[in-house]
C-alpha positions as CSV (number, residue, x, y, z in Angstrom):
1,M,47.2,-60.7,-28.4
2,T,46.2,-59.3,-25.1
3,T,48.6,-58.6,-22.2
4,T,48.6,-57.1,-18.8
5,S,52.2,-57.7,-17.8
6,S,54.0,-55.3,-20.2
7,D,54.0,-51.5,-19.7
8,L,51.6,-50.5,-22.4
9,W,52.0,-46.8,-21.4
10,H,55.8,-46.8,-21.6
11,H,56.0,-44.5,-24.6
12,Y,53.0,-42.3,-23.9
13,G,53.9,-38.7,-23.3
14,R,57.7,-39.2,-23.7
15,S,58.1,-36.7,-26.5
16,R,56.2,-34.0,-24.6
17,A,58.2,-34.7,-21.4
18,E,61.4,-34.1,-23.3
19,R,60.4,-30.7,-24.6
20,D,58.0,-29.4,-21.9
21,R,58.9,-29.7,-18.3
22,A,56.8,-26.9,-17.0
23,V,53.9,-27.2,-14.5
24,P,50.8,-26.7,-16.7
25,G,49.1,-23.3,-16.2
26,S,45.7,-24.8,-16.9
27,F,43.6,-27.9,-16.1
28,H,41.1,-29.3,-18.6
29,W,38.6,-32.2,-18.4
30,N,37.7,-32.5,-22.1
31,W,39.3,-34.9,-24.5
32,S,41.1,-32.3,-26.5
33,Q,42.4,-30.6,-23.3
34,D,41.4,-27.1,-24.4
35,G,38.0,-26.3,-23.0
36,R,36.0,-25.4,-19.9
37,P,35.2,-26.2,-17.2
38,G,38.5,-26.4,-15.3
39,P,39.6,-27.4,-11.8
40,E,36.7,-25.4,-10.2
41,V,34.6,-28.6,-10.7
42,L,36.7,-30.1,-7.8
43,G,35.6,-27.4,-5.4
44,D,37.7,-25.6,-2.9
45,L,40.7,-27.9,-2.3
46,S,42.4,-25.8,0.4
47,G,43.8,-28.1,3.0
48,L,42.3,-31.3,1.4
49,V,43.8,-34.6,0.5
50,V,43.3,-35.3,-3.2
51,G,44.0,-38.4,-5.3
52,D,44.6,-38.5,-9.1
53,L,43.8,-42.0,-10.4
54,G,45.7,-42.9,-13.5
55,A,47.8,-39.7,-13.2
56,G,50.2,-40.4,-16.0
57,T,53.1,-38.0,-15.8
58,A,51.2,-36.1,-13.0
59,R,50.7,-32.9,-15.0
60,H,47.1,-32.3,-13.6
61,A,48.3,-33.1,-10.1
62,A,51.2,-30.7,-10.4
63,H,48.9,-27.9,-11.5
64,L,46.6,-28.5,-8.4
65,V,49.6,-28.6,-6.0
66,T,51.0,-25.3,-7.3
67,R,47.8,-23.3,-7.7
68,H,45.0,-24.6,-5.5
69,E,46.6,-25.1,-2.0
70,P,45.6,-28.7,-1.2
71,A,47.3,-30.3,1.8
72,R,48.5,-33.1,-0.5
73,V,47.9,-34.5,-4.0
74,V,48.7,-38.2,-4.5
75,A,49.3,-39.1,-8.2
76,V,48.7,-42.8,-8.7
77,D,49.7,-44.7,-11.8
78,A,50.5,-48.3,-12.5
79,S,52.8,-47.7,-15.4
80,P,56.5,-47.8,-14.5
81,G,57.3,-45.6,-17.5
82,Q,54.7,-43.0,-16.5
83,H,55.9,-43.1,-12.9
84,E,59.5,-42.5,-13.9
85,M,58.6,-39.5,-16.0
86,A,56.3,-38.0,-13.3
87,V,59.1,-38.3,-10.7
88,D,61.6,-36.7,-13.2
89,L,59.2,-33.9,-14.1
90,F,57.6,-33.0,-10.8
91,G,59.4,-34.9,-8.0
92,H,60.6,-31.5,-6.7
93,L,57.1,-30.7,-5.6
94,A,57.2,-33.3,-2.8
95,P,56.0,-33.7,-0.2
96,R,52.8,-31.9,-1.2
97,L,52.8,-33.9,-4.4
98,C,53.2,-37.7,-3.7
99,I,53.9,-39.8,-6.8
100,V,52.8,-43.4,-6.3
101,A,53.6,-46.4,-8.5
102,S,50.5,-48.6,-8.0
103,D,47.4,-49.8,-9.8
104,A,44.4,-47.7,-8.6
105,V,42.4,-50.5,-7.0
106,S,45.3,-51.7,-4.8
107,H,46.1,-48.2,-3.7
108,L,42.6,-47.3,-2.8
109,K,42.0,-50.5,-0.8
110,A,45.1,-49.7,1.2
111,T,44.0,-46.1,1.9
112,T,40.6,-46.4,3.6
113,N,39.0,-43.2,4.7
114,T,41.9,-41.1,3.4
115,Y,40.8,-38.8,0.6
116,D,38.6,-35.8,0.5
117,V,38.5,-35.8,-3.3
118,L,39.4,-38.4,-6.0
119,Y,39.6,-37.5,-9.6
120,S,40.6,-39.0,-13.0
121,V,41.1,-37.4,-16.4
122,F,40.7,-40.2,-18.9
123,G,42.7,-42.2,-16.4
124,A,42.1,-45.3,-14.3
125,L,38.3,-45.0,-14.6
126,D,38.7,-45.7,-18.3
127,F,41.1,-48.6,-18.0
128,T,39.9,-50.5,-14.9
129,D,36.7,-52.4,-14.4
130,P,34.4,-50.0,-12.6
131,R,32.9,-52.8,-10.6
132,E,36.3,-53.2,-9.0
133,L,37.5,-49.6,-8.9
134,L,34.4,-47.7,-7.8
135,P,33.8,-49.7,-4.5
136,A,37.5,-49.3,-3.7
137,A,37.2,-45.5,-4.3
138,A,34.2,-45.4,-2.0
139,T,36.2,-46.9,0.8
140,A,39.1,-44.6,0.3
141,L,37.0,-41.5,0.4
142,K,36.0,-39.9,3.7
143,P,32.3,-39.5,4.3
144,G,31.0,-36.8,2.1
145,G,34.0,-37.1,-0.2
146,R,33.7,-36.5,-3.9
147,L,34.7,-38.4,-7.0
148,V,35.1,-36.5,-10.3
149,F,36.2,-38.0,-13.6
150,S,36.1,-37.4,-17.3
151,T,35.7,-40.3,-19.7
152,L,34.8,-40.8,-23.4
153,A,31.1,-40.2,-24.2
154,H,31.5,-42.5,-27.3
155,Y,34.2,-44.4,-29.0
156,L,36.9,-42.4,-30.9
157,S,35.6,-44.1,-34.1
158,G,32.2,-42.5,-33.5
159,A,30.5,-45.7,-32.4
160,P,28.1,-45.3,-29.5
161,A,29.1,-46.1,-25.9
162,R,28.3,-49.5,-24.4
163,P,24.8,-50.1,-22.8
164,D,26.4,-52.5,-20.3
165,V,29.6,-52.8,-18.3
166,V,31.7,-54.4,-21.0
167,A,35.2,-53.3,-22.1
168,A,36.4,-52.9,-25.6
169,A,39.7,-54.0,-26.8
170,V,41.9,-51.1,-28.0
171,P,45.2,-51.3,-29.8
172,A,48.5,-50.7,-27.9
173,K,52.2,-51.5,-28.2
174,T,54.7,-52.9,-25.8
175,P,57.9,-51.0,-25.1
176,E,59.5,-53.4,-27.7
177,G,56.9,-52.3,-30.3
178,E,54.8,-55.5,-30.3
179,A,51.2,-54.9,-31.2
180,V,48.8,-55.9,-28.4
181,T,45.4,-54.8,-27.0
182,M,44.2,-53.5,-23.7
183,R,40.7,-52.9,-22.2
184,R,38.9,-49.6,-22.2
185,W,35.4,-49.0,-20.7
186,V,33.3,-46.6,-22.8
187,L,29.9,-46.6,-21.2
188,Q,26.6,-44.8,-21.6
189,E,25.6,-42.2,-19.1
190,Q,22.9,-44.3,-17.4
191,V,25.4,-47.2,-17.1
192,W,27.9,-45.0,-15.2
193,V,25.1,-43.8,-12.9
194,K,24.0,-47.4,-12.2
195,V,27.5,-48.7,-11.3
196,L,28.2,-45.6,-9.2
197,D,24.9,-46.2,-7.3
198,E,25.8,-49.9,-6.8
199,A,29.2,-48.8,-5.3
200,G,27.6,-46.6,-2.8
201,F,27.8,-43.2,-4.4
202,T,25.0,-40.6,-4.4
203,E,24.2,-37.3,-6.0
204,T,25.6,-38.3,-9.3
205,V,25.7,-35.6,-12.0
206,V,26.7,-36.3,-15.6
207,D,27.5,-33.4,-17.9
208,V,28.4,-33.8,-21.6
209,L,31.3,-31.6,-22.9
210,P,31.0,-31.4,-26.7
211,S,34.1,-31.9,-28.7
212,T,35.9,-28.6,-29.5
213,T,37.7,-30.1,-32.5
214,E,36.9,-31.8,-35.7
215,G,38.5,-34.7,-37.5
216,P,39.4,-38.3,-36.7
217,R,39.9,-39.5,-33.1
218,T,37.9,-36.6,-31.6
219,A,35.2,-37.2,-29.0
220,D,32.6,-35.7,-26.7
221,T,33.4,-36.1,-23.0
222,L,31.3,-37.2,-20.0
223,L,32.2,-35.3,-16.9
224,I,30.8,-37.2,-13.9
225,T,30.7,-36.1,-10.3
226,A,29.4,-38.2,-7.3
227,V,29.4,-38.1,-3.5
228,C,30.4,-40.9,-1.2
């Protein structure tokens, strides 16, 4: 069964939110969230407007707000459950942290020429058709704005990334515990470069961050930067 109506992220991060309410002291791009590089990839954020696409509980966004002096960070997530947790954890950081309940494409289409930097850490870029999201991101960025995102370099099973823009079905559960599937885009480097180019981005750079852990469900990371 496939569904788009239920909140498939309702449970994600809840146990951590109950025991850890602190603003993270670090920011990582890699899958295991323990390696370099860090937020320096985003450049100097002082006075800039930054968007986190698929922000989850807004931990990365909260880190940037408290440690890197942006004018504002907008944390966007479509999950009602994730939005609720983000507001509970970091709502006190408003107005510099703005927590928005919206899917990324709709939000970006409504914020033309707004952002200096957009980023995503295994977020909306993984779970939204890039042929829809990337053109919307290009319109939301100011001229010369940057998009930075991390995504899986291969499937968690070890299977290679797709050579075309096709999503895989991955298992998930509804808040009621019903087994369903959702779509995730795991694409080869050259495919990401192609769809970014088609969306109007230039100067695309793809770095591979090797896995820092061993065992099941580990993965290398693609860290991709591009200019609008």
